[in-house]
Backbone as CSV, one residue per row, in Angstrom:
resi,resn,N_x,N_y,N_z,CA_x,CA_y,CA_z,C_x,C_y,C_z
1,MET,91.327,151.869,111.102,91.760,151.184,109.920,92.337,149.822,110.274
2,LYS,93.168,149.745,111.333,93.745,148.480,111.744,92.693,147.479,112.187
3,ILE,91.672,147.979,112.861,90.570,147.102,113.342,89.863,146.481,112.155
4,ARG,89.593,147.291,111.122,88.915,146.774,109.921,89.757,145.675,109.253
5,ALA,91.058,145.932,109.188,91.930,144.941,108.560,91.938,143.637,109.353
6,LEU,91.925,143.722,110.670,91.877,142.519,111.487,90.546,141.763,111.289
7,TRP,89.424,142.517,111.230,88.137,141.878,110.968,88.098,141.238,109.591
8,LEU,88.692,141.876,108.614,88.767,141.328,107.266,89.570,140.012,107.239
9,VAL,90.698,140.013,107.902,91.516,138.789,107.985,90.731,137.666,108.695
10,LEU,90.045,137.992,109.785,89.287,137.000,110.513,88.151,136.448,109.645
11,LEU,87.449,137.321,108.950,86.359,136.896,108.082,86.875,136.020,106.969
12,LEU,88.016,136.364,106.388,88.613,135.568,105.326,88.958,134.169,105.820
13,GLN,89.534,134.069,106.986,89.869,132.765,107.573,88.611,131.910,107.806
14,ILE,87.575,132.533,108.310,86.321,131.806,108.524,85.745,131.300,107.215
15,LEU,85.788,132.122,106.183,85.292,131.736,104.881,86.077,130.560,104.297
16,VAL,87.403,130.605,104.432,88.216,129.509,103.886,87.886,128.192,104.630
17,ILE,87.855,128.242,105.942,87.553,127.030,106.731,86.153,126.545,106.419
18,GLY,85.163,127.448,106.356,83.816,127.055,106.010,83.723,126.468,104.616
19,GLY,84.463,126.999,103.668,84.452,126.485,102.287,85.059,125.088,102.221
20,LEU,86.134,124.825,102.958,86.712,123.488,102.995,85.746,122.484,103.612
21,TYR,85.070,122.866,104.665,84.087,121.985,105.283,82.928,121.704,104.332
22,ALA,82.460,122.739,103.661,81.318,122.567,102.738,81.710,121.665,101.572
23,TYR,82.932,121.794,101.039,83.389,120.974,99.941,83.361,119.501,100.339
24,ARG,83.896,119.210,101.516,83.923,117.826,102.008,82.528,117.304,102.313
25,ALA,81.679,118.089,102.952,80.317,117.703,103.322,79.456,117.405,102.104
26,VAL,79.576,118.246,101.064,78.783,118.008,99.836,79.202,116.710,99.183
27,GLY,80.491,116.395,99.198,80.924,115.131,98.618,80.419,113.917,99.340
28,LEU,80.320,114.002,100.645,79.866,112.836,101.426,78.372,112.587,101.272
29,SER,77.621,113.585,100.833,76.180,113.402,100.624,75.876,113.005,99.178
30,ALA,76.868,112.908,98.332,76.667,112.546,96.941,76.295,111.060,96.841
31,GLY,75.840,110.667,95.684,75.508,109.268,95.448,76.740,108.388,95.607
32,THR,76.545,107.154,95.992,77.678,106.274,96.253,77.692,105.079,95.274
33,ILE,78.874,104.522,95.099,79.030,103.312,94.324,80.185,102.542,94.980
34,ARG,80.176,101.243,94.874,81.252,100.409,95.480,82.197,99.975,94.391
35,LEU,83.485,99.928,94.748,84.513,99.524,93.826,85.344,98.418,94.433
36,ARG,85.637,97.381,93.638,86.506,96.299,94.127,87.973,96.743,94.054
37,THR,88.696,96.408,95.124,90.123,96.827,95.133,90.999,95.617,94.814
38,VAL,92.263,95.934,94.561,93.291,94.910,94.301,94.335,95.140,95.368
39,PRO,94.793,94.066,96.075,95.742,94.241,97.177,97.062,94.855,96.754
40,VAL,97.577,95.780,97.599,98.845,96.424,97.425,99.470,96.561,98.802
41,ASP,100.808,96.759,98.874,101.471,96.954,100.137,100.749,98.018,100.964
42,PRO,100.350,97.639,102.212,99.460,98.539,102.970,100.086,99.654,103.837
43,ARG,101.375,99.884,103.757,101.933,100.909,104.672,103.156,101.532,104.071
44,ASP,103.279,102.839,104.353,104.445,103.592,103.983,105.023,104.167,105.304
45,LEU,106.191,103.716,105.664,106.753,104.074,106.941,107.046,105.579,107.103
46,LEU,107.272,106.272,105.996,107.594,107.692,106.060,106.343,108.572,106.169
47,ARG,105.206,108.071,105.743,104.018,108.928,105.697,102.927,108.555,106.700
48,GLY,103.120,107.511,107.469,102.131,107.150,108.457,101.213,106.007,108.038
49,ASP,100.115,105.899,108.744,99.205,104.777,108.554,98.150,105.109,107.537
50,TYR,98.285,104.550,106.360,97.251,104.594,105.389,97.381,103.374,104.504
51,VAL,96.313,103.067,103.827,96.266,101.908,102.972,96.349,102.404,101.537
52,ILE,97.232,101.781,100.747,97.320,102.113,99.327,96.378,101.194,98.576
53,LEU,95.501,101.752,97.785,94.503,100.966,97.093,94.689,101.031,95.572
54,ARG,94.399,99.952,94.927,94.285,99.915,93.443,92.932,99.271,93.204
55,TYR,92.346,99.586,92.054,91.008,99.164,91.777,90.969,98.317,90.505
56,GLU,89.990,97.437,90.402,89.798,96.663,89.201,89.550,97.590,88.003
57,ILE,88.907,98.720,88.249,88.663,99.686,87.170,89.888,100.500,86.787
58,SER,91.027,100.235,87.431,92.266,100.948,87.057,92.958,100.294,85.869
59,HIS,92.557,99.079,85.556,93.187,98.381,84.415,92.224,98.460,83.213
60,LEU,92.748,98.919,82.114,91.916,99.094,80.931,91.456,97.778,80.316
61,THR,90.258,97.792,79.852,89.659,96.605,79.189,89.820,96.820,77.709
62,SER,89.513,95.807,76.927,89.630,95.892,75.487,88.653,96.894,74.870
63,GLN,87.488,97.103,75.510,86.528,98.041,74.952,86.913,99.502,75.182
64,ALA,87.804,99.804,76.104,88.238,101.153,76.375,89.542,101.393,75.621
65,ASN,89.530,102.170,74.584,90.678,102.381,73.739,91.454,103.644,74.181
66,PRO,92.552,103.475,74.911,93.299,104.604,75.434,94.080,105.336,74.379
67,TYR,94.334,104.705,73.213,95.157,105.332,72.191,94.408,106.524,71.502
68,LEU,93.112,106.524,71.636,92.356,107.638,71.093,92.424,108.854,71.980
69,LEU,92.835,108.685,73.212,92.820,109.735,74.193,94.183,110.355,74.469
70,GLY,95.205,109.577,74.615,96.506,110.039,75.048,96.545,110.206,76.575
71,ASP,97.734,110.328,77.106,97.865,110.485,78.549,97.286,111.820,79.009
72,GLY,96.788,111.809,80.258,96.249,113.034,80.844,94.925,112.779,81.498
73,SER,94.198,113.850,81.765,92.962,113.801,82.489,91.853,113.241,81.579
74,VAL,91.122,112.266,82.082,90.016,111.644,81.356,88.836,111.455,82.291
75,PHE,87.713,111.059,81.721,86.490,110.829,82.482,86.035,109.380,82.226
76,VAL,85.928,108.614,83.297,85.573,107.194,83.225,84.099,107.043,83.504
77,VAL,83.405,106.378,82.627,81.977,106.105,82.794,81.859,104.714,83.394
78,LEU,81.162,104.652,84.542,80.946,103.369,85.222,79.453,103.013,85.101
79,ARG,79.217,101.716,84.906,77.863,101.208,84.972,77.755,100.327,86.213
80,ARG,76.561,100.172,86.721,76.376,99.372,87.892,76.115,97.892,87.500
81,GLU,76.813,97.030,88.200,76.526,95.575,88.161,76.316,95.168,89.608
82,GLY,75.085,95.057,90.006,74.748,94.825,91.399,75.102,96.092,92.176
83,ASP,75.871,95.933,93.236,76.290,97.089,94.044,77.578,97.729,93.504
84,PHE,78.194,97.126,92.510,79.528,97.554,92.118,79.555,98.340,90.817
85,GLY,80.562,99.203,90.698,80.797,99.944,89.480,81.758,99.187,88.591
86,VAL,81.466,99.120,87.282,82.260,98.437,86.299,82.567,99.405,85.147
87,LEU,83.799,99.370,84.666,84.204,100.273,83.581,83.369,100.074,82.324
88,GLU,82.748,101.163,81.858,81.962,101.129,80.655,82.742,101.701,79.481
89,THR,83.197,102.939,79.630,83.996,103.583,78.587,84.784,104.725,79.181
90,ILE,85.720,105.264,78.404,86.556,106.377,78.827,86.400,107.477,77.784
91,ARG,86.231,108.710,78.262,86.080,109.849,77.367,86.988,110.984,77.761
92,ALA,87.299,111.872,76.819,88.204,112.957,77.083,87.583,114.082,77.871
93,SER,86.262,114.251,77.788,85.599,115.384,78.474,84.387,114.899,79.256
94,ALA,84.019,115.659,80.265,82.847,115.303,81.079,81.574,115.361,80.258
95,ALA,81.465,116.347,79.385,80.245,116.458,78.551,80.111,115.245,77.656
96,GLU,81.188,114.818,77.078,81.128,113.605,76.215,80.789,112.363,77.031
97,ALA,81.361,112.270,78.234,81.113,111.103,79.089,79.668,111.035,79.511
98,ARG,79.042,112.166,79.757,77.620,112.182,80.144,76.706,111.592,79.062
99,ARG,77.107,111.701,77.811,76.296,111.136,76.718,76.250,109.622,76.788
100,PHE,77.277,109.002,77.374,77.382,107.558,77.466,77.002,107.003,78.829
101,LEU,76.519,107.871,79.699,76.201,107.502,81.097,74.957,106.606,81.166
102,PRO,75.071,105.356,81.597,73.897,104.484,81.740,73.114,104.846,82.981
103,ALA,71.896,104.430,83.052,71.048,104.663,84.216,71.693,103.998,85.451
104,GLY,71.776,104.769,86.531,72.391,104.245,87.759,73.902,104.304,87.754
105,GLY,74.493,104.706,86.685,75.971,104.756,86.593,76.481,106.103,87.129
106,CYS,77.797,106.307,86.975,78.408,107.568,87.419,79.657,107.801,86.580
107,ILE,80.211,109.006,86.737,81.415,109.397,86.025,82.481,109.721,87.054
108,LEU,83.711,109.160,86.850,84.852,109.443,87.729,85.936,110.138,86.902
109,ARG,86.548,111.152,87.530,87.713,111.780,86.896,88.935,110.911,87.183
110,ALA,89.796,110.763,86.185,90.995,109.932,86.355,92.145,110.539,85.562
111,GLU,93.328,110.027,85.828,94.513,110.350,85.017,94.911,109.087,84.253
112,LEU,95.015,109.204,82.964,95.416,108.063,82.111,96.891,108.134,81.924
113,ARG,97.558,107.035,82.258,99.020,106.928,82.074,99.287,105.574,81.405
114,GLY,99.439,105.572,80.119,99.647,104.345,79.363,98.409,103.480,79.438
115,GLN,98.496,102.321,80.033,97.358,101.391,80.145,96.736,101.435,81.526
116,GLU,97.125,102.376,82.353,96.609,102.456,83.736,95.852,103.744,83.960
117,LEU,94.809,103.635,84.792,94.031,104.792,85.207,94.335,105.030,86.705
118,ARG,94.609,106.286,87.062,94.840,106.644,88.443,93.730,107.587,88.863
119,TYR,93.083,107.234,89.967,92.014,108.036,90.535,92.572,108.740,91.776
120,ASP,91.871,109.707,92.276,92.294,110.380,93.487,91.729,109.609,94.690
121,LEU,91.745,108.277,94.599,91.179,107.380,95.598,92.165,106.320,96.034
122,GLU,93.447,106.554,95.812,94.436,105.518,96.044,94.913,105.433,97.503
123,ARG,94.568,106.405,98.327,94.970,106.403,99.728,93.773,106.485,100.622
124,PHE,93.779,105.653,101.669,92.747,105.711,102.689,93.451,105.684,104.022
125,TYR,93.350,106.786,104.782,94.039,106.893,106.060,93.270,106.096,107.115
126,VAL,93.997,105.376,107.934,93.403,104.521,108.945,93.921,104.929,110.324
127,PRO,93.220,104.522,111.405,93.710,104.844,112.752,95.106,104.253,112.976
128,GLU,95.880,104.971,113.788,97.251,104.567,114.031,97.339,103.122,114.496
129,GLY,98.249,102.382,113.910,98.473,100.986,114.304,97.630,99.982,113.586
130,THR,96.692,100.402,112.697,95.828,99.451,111.999,96.203,99.264,110.538
131,GLY,97.169,100.008,110.038,97.566,99.931,108.638,98.163,98.596,108.241
132,ARG,98.799,97.924,109.172,99.448,96.659,108.849,98.535,95.443,108.996
133,GLU,97.385,95.623,109.634,96.457,94.511,109.794,95.741,94.197,108.499
134,ALA,95.942,93.032,107.966,95.299,92.629,106.707,93.845,92.317,107.010
135,PRO,92.933,92.723,106.112,91.534,92.349,106.311,91.323,90.884,106.078
136,PRO,90.296,90.290,106.692,90.012,88.883,106.451,89.770,88.637,104.968
137,GLY,90.456,87.672,104.398,90.327,87.359,102.982,91.239,88.203,102.102
138,GLY,91.858,89.226,102.663,92.779,90.081,101.885,92.123,91.008,100.879
139,GLN,90.842,90.958,100.689,90.154,91.820,99.749,89.441,92.955,100.450
140,LEU,89.392,94.102,99.838,88.659,95.244,100.369,87.726,95.752,99.280
141,VAL,86.603,96.335,99.710,85.673,97.009,98.817,85.542,98.415,99.329
142,ALA,85.677,99.381,98.417,85.574,100.806,98.786,84.213,101.330,98.421
143,GLU,83.563,101.982,99.378,82.308,102.682,99.119,82.730,104.148,98.833
144,VAL,82.394,104.624,97.636,82.883,105.897,97.152,81.717,106.833,96.873
145,ALA,81.797,108.056,97.403,80.831,109.103,97.111,81.318,109.859,95.886
146,VAL,80.484,109.953,94.858,80.883,110.553,93.581,80.090,111.829,93.330
147,ARG,80.820,112.928,93.179,80.171,114.214,92.865,79.797,114.240,91.380
148,PRO,78.874,115.062,90.987,78.494,115.172,89.568,79.629,115.562,88.645
149,ASN,80.667,116.274,89.158,81.766,116.687,88.337,82.837,115.620,88.168
150,GLY,82.644,114.418,88.791,83.583,113.311,88.625,84.552,113.165,89.762
151,ASN,84.658,114.138,90.673,85.506,114.000,91.840,84.873,113.039,92.830
152,ALA,85.650,112.333,93.589,85.108,111.332,94.499,85.874,111.304,95.818
153,LEU,85.222,110.738,96.840,85.802,110.570,98.163,85.499,109.133,98.644
154,ILE,86.426,108.516,99.293,86.166,107.210,99.911,85.402,107.443,101.213
155,LYS,84.217,106.822,101.316,83.438,106.955,102.539,83.829,105.885,103.536
156,GLN,83.983,104.649,103.059,84.254,103.544,103.959,84.857,102.403,103.181
157,LEU,85.731,101.607,103.837,86.213,100.363,103.274,85.527,99.209,103.977
158,TYR,85.287,98.120,103.237,84.685,96.904,103.769,85.539,95.697,103.453
159,ASP,85.560,94.724,104.348,86.286,93.488,104.107,85.448,92.563,103.247
160,ALA,85.980,91.342,102.977,85.297,90.398,102.105,83.957,89.930,102.679
161,GLN,83.783,90.038,103.973,82.509,89.636,104.620,81.514,90.795,104.696
162,GLY,81.870,91.962,104.189,80.971,93.113,104.223,81.029,93.901,105.500
163,GLN,81.987,93.629,106.363,82.147,94.395,107.629,83.047,95.595,107.405
164,PRO,82.736,96.749,108.056,83.599,97.920,107.904,85.041,97.568,108.329
165,TRP,86.018,98.084,107.533,87.443,97.836,107.838,88.146,99.149,107.835
166,PRO,89.080,99.415,108.723,89.458,98.561,109.835,88.388,98.609,110.931
167,ALA,88.319,97.520,111.676,87.324,97.426,112.772,87.668,98.491,113.831
168,ARG,86.653,99.106,114.354,86.869,100.149,115.348,87.327,99.497,116.674
169,ARG,88.354,100.071,117.259,88.893,99.573,118.524,88.173,100.233,119.682
170,LYS,87.946,99.496,120.706,87.234,100.044,121.878,88.177,100.395,122.976
């Protein structure tokens, strides 16, 4: 009986770790879109080296009426302009957002707080010691993998010249 319990615990641990890996791997193979960032203080001394990001699509435009939605979870419809995603509209549900989805666009899940949208893309962890180095030009572009359900992961950051940031140290 004890042996079976140990095997069950081992199998459960393997399933949890495998599930976490699969969740991350599926997101990285999803379609990607690039988002322009807005500079913010790049380091938090208590939490280590990561870059805090804000996006142009975090600020509501006149065509997106937040008063119809109220604060809470919303779905943002993005359309493509060149390589970049631009805010098209905001909807309360994923099903409603899909009706407004333009060709080549995508849907991101966000939290609406007043006039600001918060995505689960505000932190990008960087190698130790590189969080304070400002990118050339001070601007960053985030390449984001977007799952069909609206969840997203940052794949890579790029500087104003299109080079991966932070540069890999040798």
